[in-house]
C-alpha positions as CSV (number, residue, x, y, z in Angstrom):
1,M,80.4,106.4,88.8
2,G,81.5,106.6,92.5
3,A,81.0,104.0,95.2
4,F,80.3,103.8,98.9
5,V,82.9,101.5,100.3
6,I,82.3,99.9,103.8
7,S,85.3,98.7,105.8
8,K,86.3,98.0,109.3
9,R,88.5,100.4,111.2
10,F,91.5,99.3,113.4
11,D,89.2,99.5,116.5
12,D,86.6,97.1,115.0
13,R,84.1,99.8,114.3
14,Y,82.7,100.3,110.8
15,K,83.1,103.3,108.4
16,Y,82.3,104.1,104.8
17,E,84.1,106.1,102.2
18,F,82.8,107.7,99.1
19,T,85.3,107.0,96.3
20,S,85.4,108.8,92.9
21,R,85.2,107.1,89.5
22,K,89.0,107.0,89.6
23,G,89.0,105.2,92.9
24,K,90.2,108.2,95.0
25,T,88.6,108.7,98.4
26,I,86.5,111.9,98.5
27,F,85.2,111.6,102.1
28,S,85.2,109.3,105.1
29,S,82.3,108.7,107.5
30,I,82.1,108.9,111.3
31,P,82.7,105.5,113.0
32,Y,79.8,103.1,113.6
33,E,79.5,100.3,116.1
34,L,77.2,98.2,113.9
35,K,77.4,97.6,110.1
36,F,73.7,98.1,109.6
37,E,73.9,101.6,111.0
38,C,76.6,102.4,108.4
39,I,74.4,101.0,105.6
40,E,71.3,102.9,106.9
41,D,73.2,106.2,106.8
42,I,74.5,105.5,103.3
43,E,70.9,104.9,102.1
44,H,69.7,108.0,103.9
45,I,72.4,110.1,102.2
46,K,71.6,108.6,98.8
47,Q,67.9,109.5,99.2
48,N,68.5,112.9,100.6
49,L,71.6,114.1,98.8
50,A,69.9,117.4,97.8
51,N,69.6,118.3,101.5
52,C,73.2,117.6,102.4
53,V,75.3,120.5,103.4
54,F,79.0,120.7,102.5
55,E,80.7,123.1,104.9
56,K,84.0,124.2,103.3
57,S,87.0,124.9,105.5
58,K,90.7,125.5,105.3
59,S,93.2,123.7,107.5
60,P,96.1,125.6,109.3
61,G,98.4,124.0,106.7
62,G,96.5,125.7,103.9
63,K,94.7,122.6,102.6
64,F,91.0,122.7,101.8
65,F,88.4,120.2,103.1
66,F,84.6,119.9,103.8
67,K,82.4,118.5,106.5
68,M,79.2,116.9,105.3
69,T,76.0,117.2,107.4
70,L,72.4,116.2,106.8
71,N,69.7,117.7,108.9
72,E,72.4,119.3,111.1
73,R,73.9,115.9,111.9
74,F,77.6,115.5,111.1
75,L,78.2,112.5,108.8
76,A,81.6,112.7,107.2
77,I,84.8,114.7,106.5
78,S,86.6,115.0,103.2
79,R,90.1,114.3,102.3
80,K,92.4,117.3,102.1
81,Y,92.6,119.2,98.7
82,T,95.4,121.5,97.5
83,T,93.0,124.0,95.8
84,E,89.5,125.2,96.3
85,L,88.7,124.1,92.7
86,R,89.6,120.5,93.5
87,L,87.5,120.6,96.6
88,Q,84.5,121.8,94.6
89,K,85.1,119.1,92.0
90,G,84.9,116.5,94.8
91,I,81.6,117.9,96.0
92,D,80.3,118.0,92.5
93,E,81.2,114.3,92.0
94,I,79.2,113.4,95.1
95,V,76.2,115.5,94.0
96,K,76.3,114.1,90.5
97,Y,76.9,110.4,91.2
98,G,76.1,109.8,94.9
99,A,72.5,108.9,94.6
100,N,73.1,106.1,92.0
101,S,76.4,104.8,93.5
102,E,76.7,101.2,94.5
103,I,77.6,100.1,98.0
104,L,80.7,97.8,98.3
105,D,81.2,95.8,101.5
106,F,84.8,94.9,102.4
107,T,84.1,93.9,106.0
108,S,84.0,90.2,105.4
109,S,87.0,88.2,106.6
110,E,86.7,85.9,103.6
111,N,89.3,86.0,100.9
112,I,87.4,87.6,98.0
113,F,90.3,87.0,95.6
114,A,90.6,83.3,96.2
115,D,92.9,81.2,93.9
């Protein structure tokens, strides 16, 4: 099962990534000023996954990616894929596991792996 991973960006804003069962990033969100906004959007996506639109594109370098929107609001962009088949597998993983995925918060400054 995949997971939504919340982290802080270099500019102190928040973002989330959806990671696959193997731990690979499938997509990254837009930046958020506040963490609760990030969490709200994750919950909104999980509840409305059937309404998400995955707009497939190809970069000038020949790589494939998608932009994810919900109710015409841009939410995230995928990593780059080498083939259209791999791109589709990434989308399929979101559709299959996204609604039941856990949310992992790595924004705390505490050492979670203390001795």
